[in-house]
ZAKOLPA-212904 format. One record per residue (C-alpha): residue number from 0; residue in three letters; x, y, z. Coordinates in Angstrom, 1 decimal, decimal comma, m for minus. Layout:
REM ZAKOLPA-212904
[NUM; "ALA"; [X; Y; Z]]
...
//
This chain:
REM ZAKOLPA-212904
[0; "UNK"; [83,7; 148,6; 92,5]]
[1; "UNK"; [83,4; 151,7; 90,5]]
[2; "UNK"; [84,6; 155,1; 91,7]]
[3; "UNK"; [82,2; 158,0; 91,5]]
[4; "UNK"; [84,6; 160,5; 92,8]]
[5; "UNK"; [85,8; 162,9; 90,1]]
[6; "UNK"; [88,5; 165,4; 91,0]]
[7; "UNK"; [87,3; 169,0; 90,9]]
[8; "UNK"; [90,1; 170,8; 92,7]]
[9; "UNK"; [93,1; 170,2; 94,9]]
[10; "UNK"; [92,4; 170,5; 98,6]]
[11; "UNK"; [95,2; 173,0; 99,2]]
[12; "UNK"; [98,6; 173,9; 98,1]]
[13; "UNK"; [100,3; 171,3; 100,3]]
[14; "UNK"; [97,8; 168,5; 99,7]]
[15; "UNK"; [98,2; 166,0; 96,9]]
[16; "UNK"; [95,1; 165,8; 94,7]]
[17; "UNK"; [93,8; 162,4; 93,9]]
[18; "UNK"; [92,5; 161,8; 90,4]]
[19; "UNK"; [89,4; 159,9; 91,6]]
[20; "UNK"; [88,1; 161,6; 94,7]]
[21; "UNK"; [85,6; 163,8; 96,4]]
[22; "UNK"; [86,1; 167,5; 96,0]]
[23; "UNK"; [86,6; 169,7; 99,1]]
[24; "UNK"; [84,9; 173,0; 99,6]]
[25; "UNK"; [86,6; 175,8; 101,5]]
[26; "UNK"; [84,3; 177,2; 104,0]]
[27; "UNK"; [86,3; 180,3; 105,0]]
[28; "UNK"; [89,7; 181,9; 104,8]]
[29; "UNK"; [90,7; 183,4; 108,2]]
[30; "UNK"; [93,9; 184,8; 109,6]]
[31; "UNK"; [95,2; 183,1; 112,7]]
[32; "UNK"; [94,6; 185,8; 115,4]]
[33; "UNK"; [94,9; 183,8; 118,6]]
[34; "UNK"; [97,8; 185,2; 120,5]]
[35; "UNK"; [97,9; 182,2; 122,8]]
[36; "UNK"; [99,1; 179,8; 120,2]]
[37; "UNK"; [99,8; 181,8; 117,0]]
[38; "UNK"; [101,3; 185,1; 116,0]]
[39; "UNK"; [99,3; 187,7; 114,2]]
[40; "UNK"; [100,7; 189,3; 111,1]]
[41; "UNK"; [100,0; 192,8; 109,9]]
[42; "UNK"; [97,9; 193,3; 106,8]]
[43; "UNK"; [100,9; 194,3; 104,6]]
[44; "UNK"; [103,0; 191,3; 105,8]]
[45; "UNK"; [104,5; 189,2; 103,0]]
[46; "UNK"; [104,0; 186,1; 105,1]]
[47; "UNK"; [101,3; 183,8; 103,7]]
[48; "UNK"; [98,2; 183,6; 105,7]]
[49; "UNK"; [97,3; 180,1; 106,7]]
[50; "UNK"; [94,0; 178,7; 105,4]]
[51; "UNK"; [91,4; 176,9; 107,6]]
[52; "UNK"; [89,7; 174,4; 105,4]]
[53; "UNK"; [86,5; 172,5; 105,9]]
[54; "UNK"; [86,7; 168,9; 104,7]]
[55; "UNK"; [83,2; 168,7; 103,1]]
[56; "UNK"; [83,5; 166,5; 100,1]]
[57; "UNK"; [81,0; 166,0; 97,3]]
[58; "UNK"; [80,0; 162,5; 96,1]]
[59; "UNK"; [79,6; 162,7; 92,3]]
[60; "UNK"; [77,5; 160,6; 90,0]]
[61; "UNK"; [80,1; 158,1; 88,5]]
[62; "UNK"; [80,5; 157,3; 84,8]]
[63; "UNK"; [80,0; 153,6; 84,8]]
[64; "UNK"; [80,3; 153,1; 81,0]]
[65; "UNK"; [81,5; 155,1; 78,0]]
[66; "UNK"; [77,9; 155,7; 76,8]]
[67; "UNK"; [76,5; 156,7; 80,2]]
[68; "UNK"; [75,4; 160,4; 80,4]]
[69; "UNK"; [73,2; 160,1; 83,5]]
[70; "UNK"; [72,5; 157,6; 86,3]]
[71; "UNK"; [69,7; 156,7; 88,5]]
[72; "UNK"; [70,0; 156,2; 92,3]]
[73; "UNK"; [68,6; 152,7; 92,9]]
[74; "UNK"; [69,1; 152,8; 96,7]]
[75; "UNK"; [71,3; 154,5; 99,3]]
[76; "UNK"; [73,0; 151,8; 101,3]]
[77; "UNK"; [73,9; 154,3; 104,0]]
[78; "UNK"; [71,6; 157,0; 105,6]]
[79; "UNK"; [72,3; 160,6; 106,5]]
[80; "UNK"; [74,4; 160,7; 109,7]]
[81; "UNK"; [76,0; 157,3; 109,2]]
[82; "UNK"; [79,7; 157,1; 109,9]]
[83; "UNK"; [81,5; 155,7; 106,8]]
[84; "UNK"; [84,8; 153,9; 106,5]]
[85; "UNK"; [87,0; 153,9; 103,4]]
[86; "UNK"; [85,9; 151,1; 101,1]]
[87; "UNK"; [82,3; 150,8; 102,3]]
[88; "UNK"; [79,4; 150,7; 99,8]]
[89; "UNK"; [77,5; 154,0; 100,0]]
[90; "UNK"; [75,0; 153,9; 97,2]]
[91; "UNK"; [73,7; 151,7; 94,4]]
[92; "UNK"; [73,6; 153,4; 91,0]]
[93; "UNK"; [71,8; 152,2; 87,9]]
[94; "UNK"; [73,7; 152,8; 84,7]]
[95; "UNK"; [72,6; 152,1; 81,1]]
[96; "UNK"; [73,7; 148,5; 81,6]]
[97; "UNK"; [73,9; 147,4; 85,2]]
[98; "UNK"; [73,3; 148,2; 88,9]]
[99; "UNK"; [76,6; 148,9; 90,7]]
[100; "UNK"; [77,6; 149,4; 94,3]]
[101; "UNK"; [79,6; 152,6; 94,7]]
[102; "UNK"; [82,1; 152,8; 97,6]]
[103; "UNK"; [83,7; 155,7; 99,5]]
[104; "UNK"; [87,4; 156,4; 99,3]]
[105; "UNK"; [87,4; 158,4; 102,5]]
[106; "UNK"; [86,4; 158,1; 106,1]]
[107; "UNK"; [83,7; 160,5; 107,3]]
[108; "UNK"; [80,0; 161,1; 107,9]]
[109; "UNK"; [77,3; 161,0; 105,2]]
[110; "UNK"; [76,1; 164,5; 106,0]]
[111; "UNK"; [73,5; 165,0; 103,2]]
[112; "UNK"; [71,8; 163,1; 100,4]]
[113; "UNK"; [71,4; 165,4; 97,5]]
[114; "UNK"; [69,8; 163,0; 95,0]]
[115; "UNK"; [67,2; 160,7; 96,4]]
[116; "UNK"; [66,4; 157,1; 95,6]]
[117; "UNK"; [64,7; 156,7; 92,2]]
[118; "UNK"; [66,0; 160,1; 91,0]]
[119; "UNK"; [68,5; 160,7; 88,2]]
[120; "UNK"; [71,5; 163,0; 87,9]]
[121; "UNK"; [74,0; 163,7; 85,1]]
[122; "UNK"; [77,4; 162,2; 85,3]]
[123; "UNK"; [79,7; 164,3; 87,4]]
[124; "UNK"; [76,8; 166,0; 89,3]]
[125; "UNK"; [76,9; 165,9; 93,2]]
[126; "UNK"; [74,6; 163,3; 94,7]]
[127; "UNK"; [75,7; 163,5; 98,3]]
[128; "UNK"; [78,0; 165,3; 100,8]]
[129; "UNK"; [80,5; 163,8; 103,1]]
[130; "UNK"; [81,7; 165,6; 106,2]]
[131; "UNK"; [84,9; 164,9; 108,1]]
[132; "UNK"; [83,6; 165,8; 111,6]]
[133; "UNK"; [80,2; 166,1; 113,3]]
[134; "UNK"; [80,7; 169,9; 113,5]]
[135; "UNK"; [80,7; 170,1; 109,7]]
[136; "UNK"; [77,4; 168,1; 109,3]]
[137; "UNK"; [75,2; 171,2; 109,8]]
[138; "UNK"; [77,3; 173,2; 107,3]]
[139; "UNK"; [77,0; 170,4; 104,7]]
[140; "UNK"; [73,2; 170,2; 105,2]]
[141; "UNK"; [73,0; 174,0; 104,7]]
[142; "UNK"; [75,1; 173,7; 101,6]]
[143; "UNK"; [72,8; 171,0; 100,2]]
[144; "UNK"; [69,7; 173,0; 101,0]]
[145; "UNK"; [71,1; 176,1; 99,4]]
[146; "UNK"; [72,0; 174,2; 96,2]]
[147; "UNK"; [68,5; 172,6; 96,0]]
[148; "UNK"; [66,9; 176,1; 96,6]]
[149; "UNK"; [69,0; 177,7; 93,8]]
[150; "UNK"; [68,1; 175,0; 91,3]]
[151; "UNK"; [65,2; 175,9; 89,1]]
[152; "UNK"; [62,1; 173,9; 90,1]]
[153; "UNK"; [60,1; 172,1; 87,5]]
[154; "UNK"; [56,6; 173,7; 87,0]]
[155; "UNK"; [53,9; 171,7; 88,7]]
[156; "UNK"; [51,6; 172,1; 85,7]]
[157; "UNK"; [54,1; 170,0; 83,6]]
[158; "UNK"; [53,0; 166,9; 85,3]]
[159; "UNK"; [49,4; 167,1; 84,1]]
[160; "UNK"; [49,9; 166,2; 80,4]]
[161; "UNK"; [52,0; 163,1; 81,3]]
[162; "UNK"; [50,4; 159,8; 80,5]]
[163; "UNK"; [49,2; 157,6; 83,3]]
[164; "UNK"; [51,4; 154,5; 84,0]]
[165; "UNK"; [50,1; 151,2; 82,7]]
[166; "UNK"; [47,5; 149,8; 85,2]]
[167; "UNK"; [48,3; 146,2; 84,5]]
[168; "UNK"; [51,5; 144,1; 84,3]]
[169; "UNK"; [53,0; 143,4; 80,8]]
[170; "UNK"; [51,3; 140,7; 78,8]]
[171; "UNK"; [53,2; 137,4; 78,6]]
[172; "UNK"; [53,2; 137,7; 74,8]]
[173; "UNK"; [55,7; 140,6; 74,9]]
[174; "UNK"; [58,1; 139,2; 77,5]]
[175; "UNK"; [61,3; 137,7; 76,3]]
[176; "UNK"; [61,9; 134,1; 77,2]]
[177; "UNK"; [65,2; 133,0; 78,5]]
[178; "UNK"; [67,2; 130,5; 76,5]]
[179; "UNK"; [66,8; 127,1; 78,1]]
[180; "UNK"; [70,5; 126,3; 77,8]]
[181; "UNK"; [71,6; 129,2; 79,9]]
[182; "UNK"; [70,0; 127,9; 83,1]]
[183; "UNK"; [66,9; 128,8; 85,1]]
[184; "UNK"; [65,5; 132,3; 85,4]]
[185; "UNK"; [67,3; 134,4; 88,0]]
[186; "UNK"; [65,8; 136,5; 90,7]]
[187; "UNK"; [66,0; 140,2; 89,9]]
[188; "UNK"; [66,3; 142,2; 93,1]]
[189; "UNK"; [68,2; 145,3; 94,3]]
[190; "UNK"; [71,3; 144,7; 96,5]]
[191; "UNK"; [69,5; 146,4; 99,4]]
[192; "UNK"; [66,5; 144,1; 99,0]]
[193; "UNK"; [68,8; 141,0; 99,1]]
[194; "UNK"; [70,5; 142,4; 102,2]]
[195; "UNK"; [67,1; 142,9; 103,9]]
[196; "UNK"; [66,0; 139,4; 102,9]]
[197; "UNK"; [69,0; 137,9; 104,7]]
[198; "UNK"; [68,5; 140,2; 107,7]]
[199; "UNK"; [64,8; 139,3; 108,1]]
[200; "UNK"; [65,2; 135,7; 107,0]]
[201; "UNK"; [62,8; 136,1; 104,1]]
[202; "UNK"; [62,9; 133,7; 101,1]]
[203; "UNK"; [63,5; 136,2; 98,3]]
[204; "UNK"; [62,3; 133,7; 95,7]]
[205; "UNK"; [58,8; 133,9; 97,2]]
[206; "UNK"; [58,6; 137,7; 97,1]]
[207; "UNK"; [56,7; 139,4; 94,3]]
[208; "UNK"; [58,6; 142,4; 92,9]]
[209; "UNK"; [56,7; 145,7; 92,4]]
[210; "UNK"; [59,7; 147,6; 90,9]]
[211; "UNK"; [60,4; 148,2; 87,2]]
[212; "UNK"; [60,0; 144,9; 85,2]]
[213; "UNK"; [59,2; 143,0; 88,4]]
[214; "UNK"; [62,4; 143,9; 90,3]]
[215; "UNK"; [62,2; 143,1; 94,0]]
[216; "UNK"; [62,6; 146,3; 96,1]]
[217; "UNK"; [63,4; 146,8; 99,8]]
[218; "UNK"; [59,7; 147,6; 100,3]]
[219; "UNK"; [58,7; 144,3; 98,9]]
[220; "UNK"; [61,0; 142,4; 101,3]]
[221; "UNK"; [59,8; 144,4; 104,3]]
[222; "UNK"; [56,2; 143,7; 103,3]]
[223; "UNK"; [56,9; 140,0; 103,1]]
[224; "UNK"; [58,5; 140,1; 106,5]]
[225; "UNK"; [55,4; 141,8; 108,0]]
[226; "UNK"; [57,2; 145,0; 109,0]]
[227; "UNK"; [56,4; 148,6; 108,1]]
[228; "UNK"; [58,5; 149,8; 105,1]]
[229; "UNK"; [61,0; 152,4; 105,7]]
[230; "UNK"; [60,7; 155,9; 104,2]]
[231; "UNK"; [63,7; 155,2; 102,0]]
[232; "UNK"; [62,2; 152,0; 100,7]]
[233; "UNK"; [58,9; 153,6; 99,9]]
[234; "UNK"; [60,7; 156,4; 98,1]]
[235; "UNK"; [62,6; 153,8; 96,1]]
[236; "UNK"; [59,4; 152,4; 94,7]]
[237; "UNK"; [57,5; 155,6; 94,1]]
[238; "UNK"; [60,2; 157,9; 92,9]]
[239; "UNK"; [61,1; 156,2; 89,5]]
[240; "UNK"; [57,5; 156,5; 88,3]]
[241; "UNK"; [57,2; 160,1; 89,3]]
[242; "UNK"; [60,6; 161,1; 87,9]]
[243; "UNK"; [60,1; 159,3; 84,6]]
[244; "UNK"; [56,6; 160,8; 84,2]]
[245; "UNK"; [58,0; 164,3; 85,0]]
[246; "UNK"; [60,8; 163,9; 82,5]]
[247; "UNK"; [58,4; 162,7; 79,8]]
[248; "UNK"; [56,1; 165,6; 80,6]]
[249; "UNK"; [58,9; 168,1; 80,3]]
[250; "UNK"; [60,0; 166,7; 77,0]]
[251; "UNK"; [56,5; 166,7; 75,4]]
[252; "UNK"; [56,2; 170,4; 74,7]]
[253; "UNK"; [59,6; 170,6; 72,9]]
[254; "UNK"; [58,9; 167,5; 70,9]]
[255; "UNK"; [55,4; 168,6; 70,0]]
[256; "UNK"; [56,6; 172,0; 68,8]]
[257; "UNK"; [59,2; 170,4; 66,5]]
[258; "UNK"; [57,0; 167,7; 65,2]]
[259; "UNK"; [55,4; 168,1; 61,7]]
[260; "UNK"; [51,7; 169,2; 61,8]]
[261; "UNK"; [50,6; 166,4; 59,6]]
[262; "UNK"; [51,3; 163,6; 62,1]]
[263; "UNK"; [48,2; 161,5; 62,7]]
[264; "UNK"; [46,5; 161,9; 66,1]]
[265; "UNK"; [47,3; 159,2; 68,7]]
[266; "UNK"; [45,1; 156,1; 68,8]]
[267; "UNK"; [42,5; 156,5; 71,6]]
[268; "UNK"; [43,4; 154,5; 74,6]]
[269; "UNK"; [47,1; 154,2; 73,8]]
[270; "UNK"; [49,7; 154,7; 76,4]]
[271; "UNK"; [53,1; 156,4; 76,1]]
[272; "UNK"; [55,8; 154,5; 78,1]]
[273; "UNK"; [59,2; 156,3; 78,6]]
[274; "UNK"; [62,4; 154,4; 77,8]]
[275; "UNK"; [64,2; 152,8; 80,7]]
[276; "UNK"; [67,8; 153,7; 81,1]]
[277; "UNK"; [68,9; 150,6; 79,3]]
[278; "UNK"; [66,4; 151,0; 76,5]]
[279; "UNK"; [67,6; 154,6; 76,0]]
[280; "UNK"; [71,2; 153,4; 75,7]]
[281; "UNK"; [70,2; 150,7; 73,1]]
[282; "UNK"; [68,3; 153,4; 71,2]]
[283; "UNK"; [71,3; 155,7; 71,2]]
[284; "UNK"; [73,6; 152,9; 70,0]]
[285; "UNK"; [71,3; 151,8; 67,2]]
[286; "UNK"; [71,0; 155,4; 65,8]]
[287; "UNK"; [74,8; 155,7; 66,0]]
[288; "UNK"; [75,1; 152,5; 64,0]]
[289; "UNK"; [73,3; 154,1; 61,1]]
[290; "UNK"; [76,3; 156,2; 60,3]]
[291; "UNK"; [78,5; 153,1; 59,6]]
[292; "UNK"; [78,5; 151,8; 56,0]]
[293; "UNK"; [77,8; 148,0; 56,3]]
[294; "UNK"; [77,2; 145,0; 54,1]]
[295; "UNK"; [76,0; 141,5; 54,8]]
[296; "UNK"; [77,1; 138,0; 53,7]]
[297; "UNK"; [75,2; 134,8; 54,4]]
[298; "UNK"; [76,7; 131,3; 54,5]]
[299; "UNK"; [75,1; 127,8; 55,1]]
[300; "UNK"; [76,9; 125,6; 57,6]]
[301; "UNK"; [76,4; 121,9; 58,2]]
[302; "UNK"; [75,9; 121,2; 61,9]]
[303; "UNK"; [75,6; 117,4; 62,2]]
[304; "UNK"; [79,1; 117,0; 63,6]]
[305; "UNK"; [78,7; 120,0; 66,0]]
[306; "UNK"; [75,3; 118,6; 67,2]]
[307; "UNK"; [77,0; 115,3; 67,9]]
[308; "UNK"; [79,8; 117,0; 69,9]]
[309; "UNK"; [77,2; 119,0; 71,8]]
[310; "UNK"; [75,4; 115,9; 73,0]]
[311; "UNK"; [78,7; 114,6; 74,3]]
[312; "UNK"; [79,8; 117,7; 76,2]]
[313; "UNK"; [76,4; 118,9; 77,3]]
[314; "UNK"; [76,5; 116,8; 80,5]]
[315; "UNK"; [79,7; 118,5; 81,4]]
[316; "UNK"; [78,0; 122,0; 81,4]]
[317; "UNK"; [79,0; 123,1; 77,9]]
[318; "UNK"; [76,4; 125,2; 76,1]]
[319; "UNK"; [75,8; 125,7; 72,4]]
[320; "UNK"; [76,6; 129,4; 72,9]]
[321; "UNK"; [80,1; 128,5; 74,1]]
[322; "UNK"; [80,7; 126,2; 71,2]]
[323; "UNK"; [79,7; 128,9; 68,6]]
[324; "UNK"; [81,7; 131,5; 70,5]]
[325; "UNK"; [84,8; 129,3; 70,5]]
[326; "UNK"; [84,4; 128,5; 66,8]]
[327; "UNK"; [84,1; 132,2; 66,0]]
[328; "UNK"; [87,1; 133,1; 68,1]]
[329; "UNK"; [89,3; 130,4; 66,4]]
[330; "UNK"; [88,2; 131,7; 62,9]]
[331; "UNK"; [88,9; 135,3; 63,9]]
[332; "UNK"; [92,4; 134,4; 65,0]]
[333; "UNK"; [93,0; 133,4; 61,3]]
[334; "UNK"; [91,3; 136,5; 59,9]]
[335; "UNK"; [92,3; 139,4; 62,2]]
[336; "UNK"; [90,8; 142,1; 59,9]]
[337; "UNK"; [87,3; 140,9; 60,8]]
[338; "UNK"; [88,2; 141,4; 64,5]]
[339; "UNK"; [89,4; 145,0; 63,7]]
[340; "UNK"; [87,5; 148,2; 64,5]]
[341; "UNK"; [87,2; 151,7; 63,1]]
[342; "UNK"; [86,2; 154,5; 65,5]]
[343; "UNK"; [87,3; 157,8; 64,0]]
[344; "UNK"; [86,7; 157,1; 60,3]]
[345; "UNK"; [90,3; 157,9; 59,5]]
[346; "UNK"; [92,1; 154,7; 60,7]]
[347; "UNK"; [91,4; 151,3; 62,0]]
[348; "UNK"; [92,8; 149,1; 64,8]]
[349; "UNK"; [93,8; 145,5; 64,8]]
[350; "UNK"; [92,6; 144,4; 68,2]]
[351; "UNK"; [95,2; 142,4; 70,1]]
[352; "UNK"; [92,5; 140,5; 72,0]]
[353; "UNK"; [89,6; 138,4; 70,7]]
[354; "UNK"; [86,7; 139,3; 72,9]]
[355; "UNK"; [83,4; 137,7; 71,9]]
[356; "UNK"; [80,3; 139,7; 73,0]]
[357; "UNK"; [77,1; 137,6; 73,0]]
[358; "UNK"; [73,7; 139,2; 72,9]]
[359; "UNK"; [71,4; 138,2; 75,9]]
[360; "UNK"; [67,8; 139,2; 76,2]]
[361; "UNK"; [66,9; 140,4; 79,7]]
[362; "UNK"; [63,9; 142,0; 81,3]]
[363; "UNK"; [63,7; 145,6; 80,0]]
[364; "UNK"; [66,3; 145,4; 77,3]]
[365; "UNK"; [69,4; 143,7; 75,7]]
[366; "UNK"; [73,0; 143,4; 76,9]]
[367; "UNK"; [76,1; 141,8; 75,5]]
[368; "UNK"; [78,3; 140,1; 78,1]]
[369; "UNK"; [81,8; 139,6; 76,8]]
[370; "UNK"; [83,9; 136,4; 76,7]]
[371; "UNK"; [87,3; 137,9; 76,9]]
[372; "UNK"; [90,2; 136,1; 75,1]]
[373; "UNK"; [87,8; 133,5; 73,9]]
[374; "UNK"; [90,4; 132,0; 71,6]]
[375; "UNK"; [92,8; 131,3; 74,5]]
[376; "UNK"; [90,3; 129,6; 76,9]]
[377; "UNK"; [89,4; 125,9; 76,7]]
[378; "UNK"; [85,8; 125,0; 76,0]]
[379; "UNK"; [84,9; 124,0; 79,5]]
[380; "UNK"; [86,4; 127,1; 81,1]]
[381; "UNK"; [84,6; 129,2; 78,5]]
[382; "UNK"; [81,3; 127,6; 79,3]]
[383; "UNK"; [81,8; 128,2; 83,0]]
[384; "UNK"; [82,6; 131,8; 82,4]]
[385; "UNK"; [79,6; 132,3; 80,2]]
[386; "UNK"; [77,2; 131,0; 82,8]]
[387; "UNK"; [78,7; 133,4; 85,4]]
[388; "UNK"; [78,2; 136,3; 82,9]]
[389; "UNK"; [74,6; 135,4; 82,2]]
[390; "UNK"; [73,8; 135,2; 85,9]]
[391; "UNK"; [75,4; 138,7; 86,5]]
[392; "UNK"; [73,6; 140,1; 83,4]]
[393; "UNK"; [70,2; 139,0; 84,6]]
[394; "UNK"; [70,8; 140,5; 88,0]]
[395; "UNK"; [72,3; 143,6; 86,5]]
[396; "UNK"; [75,6; 143,1; 88,3]]
[397; "UNK"; [78,0; 143,2; 85,3]]
[398; "UNK"; [81,1; 145,3; 85,6]]
[399; "UNK"; [81,7; 147,8; 82,7]]
[400; "UNK"; [84,6; 145,7; 81,3]]
[401; "UNK"; [82,3; 142,7; 81,2]]
[402; "UNK"; [80,0; 144,3; 78,7]]
[403; "UNK"; [81,8; 147,1; 76,8]]
[404; "UNK"; [85,1; 145,4; 75,7]]
[405; "UNK"; [83,8; 143,2; 72,9]]
[406; "UNK"; [85,6; 143,1; 69,5]]
[407; "UNK"; [83,1; 140,8; 67,7]]
[408; "UNK"; [79,5; 140,1; 68,5]]
[409; "UNK"; [77,5; 136,9; 68,3]]
[410; "UNK"; [73,7; 136,9; 68,2]]
[411; "UNK"; [71,9; 133,6; 68,3]]
[412; "UNK"; [68,1; 133,4; 67,7]]
[413; "UNK"; [68,3; 129,9; 66,4]]
[414; "UNK"; [67,1; 128,6; 69,8]]
[415; "UNK"; [63,8; 130,3; 69,1]]
[416; "UNK"; [63,4; 128,6; 65,7]]
[417; "UNK"; [64,4; 131,7; 63,6]]
[418; "UNK"; [66,1; 130,4; 60,5]]
[419; "UNK"; [67,7; 133,6; 59,3]]
[420; "UNK"; [68,0; 137,3; 60,3]]
[421; "UNK"; [70,3; 140,3; 60,0]]
[422; "UNK"; [71,9; 141,9; 63,1]]
[423; "UNK"; [72,8; 145,5; 63,5]]
[424; "UNK"; [76,5; 146,3; 63,8]]
[425; "UNK"; [77,3; 147,6; 67,3]]
[426; "UNK"; [79,3; 150,9; 67,4]]
[427; "UNK"; [83,0; 150,4; 67,6]]
[428; "UNK"; [83,1; 146,8; 66,2]]
[429; "UNK"; [84,0; 145,5; 62,8]]
[430; "UNK"; [81,4; 142,7; 62,5]]
[431; "UNK"; [78,5; 140,9; 64,1]]
[432; "UNK"; [77,3; 137,3; 63,4]]
[433; "UNK"; [73,6; 136,3; 63,3]]
[434; "UNK"; [73,1; 132,6; 63,8]]
[435; "UNK"; [69,9; 130,9; 62,7]]
[436; "UNK"; [68,3; 127,6; 63,7]]
[437; "UNK"; [69,8; 124,3; 62,5]]
[438; "UNK"; [67,2; 122,5; 60,3]]
[439; "UNK"; [67,2; 119,2; 58,2]]
[440; "UNK"; [68,0; 120,1; 54,6]]
[441; "UNK"; [68,0; 117,9; 51,5]]
[442; "UNK"; [71,4; 118,2; 49,7]]
[443; "UNK"; [73,1; 116,5; 46,8]]
[444; "UNK"; [76,7; 115,4; 46,5]]
[445; "UNK"; [79,0; 115,5; 43,5]]
[446; "UNK"; [77,6; 112,3; 42,2]]
[447; "UNK"; [74,0; 113,5; 42,3]]
[448; "UNK"; [73,0; 111,4; 45,3]]
[449; "UNK"; [70,5; 112,9; 47,8]]
[450; "UNK"; [70,9; 113,0; 51,5]]
[451; "UNK"; [69,6; 114,9; 54,5]]
[452; "UNK"; [71,9; 117,1; 56,6]]
[453; "UNK"; [71,3; 119,6; 59,3]]
[454; "UNK"; [72,3; 123,1; 58,2]]
[455; "UNK"; [72,1; 126,5; 59,8]]
[456; "UNK"; [72,4; 129,9; 58,0]]
[457; "UNK"; [74,9; 132,3; 59,3]]
[458; "UNK"; [74,6; 136,0; 58,3]]
[459; "UNK"; [77,5; 138,4; 59,1]]
[460; "UNK"; [77,1; 142,2; 59,1]]
[461; "UNK"; [80,4; 144,0; 58,7]]
[462; "UNK"; [81,9; 147,5; 58,5]]
[463; "UNK"; [82,7; 148,0; 54,9]]
[464; "UNK"; [85,3; 150,7; 55,7]]
[465; "UNK"; [87,7; 148,0; 57,0]]
[466; "UNK"; [86,2; 144,6; 56,0]]
[467; "UNK"; [85,7; 143,7; 52,3]]
[468; "UNK"; [83,6; 141,0; 50,7]]
[469; "UNK"; [86,6; 138,7; 50,1]]
[470; "UNK"; [87,7; 139,1; 53,7]]
[471; "UNK"; [84,3; 138,1; 55,1]]
[472; "UNK"; [83,8; 135,2; 52,7]]
[473; "UNK"; [87,2; 133,8; 53,7]]
[474; "UNK"; [86,3; 134,2; 57,4]]
[475; "UNK"; [83,0; 132,4; 56,9]]
[476; "UNK"; [84,7; 129,5; 55,1]]
[477; "UNK"; [87,1; 129,1; 58,0]]
[478; "UNK"; [84,2; 129,3; 60,5]]
[479; "UNK"; [82,3; 126,6; 58,5]]
[480; "UNK"; [85,3; 124,2; 58,4]]
[481; "UNK"; [85,7; 124,5; 62,2]]
[482; "UNK"; [82,0; 123,9; 62,9]]
[483; "UNK"; [81,8; 121,0; 60,4]]
[484; "UNK"; [85,0; 119,4; 61,9]]
[485; "UNK"; [84,7; 120,4; 65,5]]
[486; "UNK"; [87,3; 118,2; 67,1]]
[487; "UNK"; [89,6; 121,3; 67,4]]
[488; "UNK"; [87,1; 123,0; 69,7]]
[489; "UNK"; [87,9; 120,6; 72,6]]
[490; "UNK"; [91,6; 120,9; 72,4]]
//
């Protein structure tokens, strides 16, 4: 579980501050004047006046990844007034890569929800208030109300120029098919929806999702169960559209004023669709990649032996993705510079682990689950781990270390019949491999005899600050030898 609790200040001089925690706000500083139990001190006394502290703690928007700048509240697992115990899940937050349950590190009462379901908040901003006692709940609610009143309200007129949401579901032509080797399509539902489905004994597989990209929401489950949706569930469905439309409307004037006057007018009937959180993260990373000087090298690899091995191990649950990842990891072990990374432009790092990130297309974007220490795992364990990662990726349940720790990336479009393509280098990595489809090819041997062999074209994009042409060529030669003689993959 991720901790959203960022330390703002120590509770008092005799209280140890915790690096990941709620912050405490001091409601008042009063002298102890009760003669029954305490002694009063004159104003000029050198004695320190004790402090009465209110334990109202702020729940902050957590940073769930290194690229996350803001997060969206998917659902509040707890409601205002609920008593919380340390370790309980309080809220589900959507980062740029996954939905994650956030738990509390304190006992208390959820006094006020500052950021509602479907709304976004910057990392570090308060999203809720936790009171220690019932007497402090009213004070926390007043604090939340005063904060919301002091915040500048967005002008109502800004909503008018925002484009209407698409009236129909996305066409099948633009949906991204799932690779057949990675198992059946998984059900995409929020954690709260899954919880409600179990509670009301609803088959979640038969529920039609109305959330973003077909995600099943709590309101969908309640509708399937034949009960009236709760206010929080309704807000969870309606808020994302409203908040995204408002954010786009607010951004339109500034963009329009900075745009060149010679831009062509929009095509009549076109619709502007704002990026999802994941799409915005991908866009940011791709723009960042443009600052890295890269070069590309292609290499043909015979796959007859690999195809034969795949047919033998496929019944045992081994996927082609696992075979390619294992081969790449074994080659990287012999060419560590290709597994290196340059992040500051002044030095580079030889990574001690070989973590293979593999690109996976999911609804609404792209994510790269990471096979950590791929060179040290046997083929069967690697395949099992890969299937688990794909399941978690499609349900947006990956933990940060499961998608942001890659040292080398593998992108395979061969399953779609693509024979060759170039991949964009992810920020913070030294190389990415693009794998095309294996196809029958006529070849000649040294004696001039013709034969037909299956070959695939592998293109590698590398950071030229740390990887040179000879380095990449040597790596590809090693990779080809492993694939063409794949017995070592099963050892």
